[in-house]
C-alpha positions in Angstrom: 55.1 -26.8 3.1 54.6 -24.1 0.9 55.2 -20.6 2.0 52.6 -18.1 1.5 53.9 -14.5 1.8 52.3 -11.0 1.5 55.9 -9.1 1.2 55.0 -7.9 -2.4 51.4 -6.8 -1.4 52.8 -4.7 1.6 55.5 -3.3 -0.3 53.7 -2.2 -3.0 51.1 -0.8 -0.7 53.8 1.2 1.0 55.5 2.4 -2.5 58.9 0.6 -1.7 60.7 -0.7 -4.3 62.3 -4.1 -4.0 65.8 -2.6 -3.7 64.7 -0.3 -1.0 63.4 -3.2 1.1 66.4 -5.1 0.6 68.5 -2.4 1.8 66.5 -1.8 4.9 66.5 -5.4 6.0 70.3 -6.1 5.0 69.7 -8.2 2.0 70.1 -8.2 -1.8 67.3 -7.4 -4.1 67.3 -11.0 -5.2 66.3 -12.4 -1.8 63.5 -10.1 -2.0 62.2 -11.4 -5.5 62.5 -14.9 -4.2 60.8 -14.0 -0.9 57.7 -12.6 -2.9 57.5 -15.6 -5.3 57.7 -17.9 -2.3 60.8 -19.5 -3.2 62.7 -18.6 -0.4 62.0 -19.2 3.6 63.5 -16.2 5.4 65.4 -16.6 8.6 63.8 -15.6 11.5 65.8 -12.6 11.9 64.8 -11.5 8.2 61.3 -12.2 8.7 61.3 -9.9 11.9 63.0 -7.4 10.1 60.5 -7.3 7.2 57.5 -7.3 9.8 59.4 -4.3 11.5 59.6 -2.3 8.1 55.8 -2.9 7.6 54.9 -2.5 11.4 53.0 -5.9 11.2 53.1 -9.2 13.0 55.4 -11.7 11.4 52.5 -14.3 11.3 50.6 -11.4 9.0 53.3 -11.4 6.5 54.2 -15.2 6.4 52.4 -18.2 6.6 53.2 -22.1 6.0 50.8 -24.3 4.4 51.0 -28.0 3.9 51.2 -29.3 0.3 
């Protein structure tokens, strides 16, 4: 499965830096980098925390596809 994420798109639209998003959701900036590059599958809590920051449903931000 591959992760498709809109974290970077939403973050840039909101004018938030990676470090700012990381602070808001309680992770390191590197975690946000890996999320944006689809190299890290977020925990349910992290996915929900990110969704809350952007006021979007989780499924609008994260999607899994079959490889």
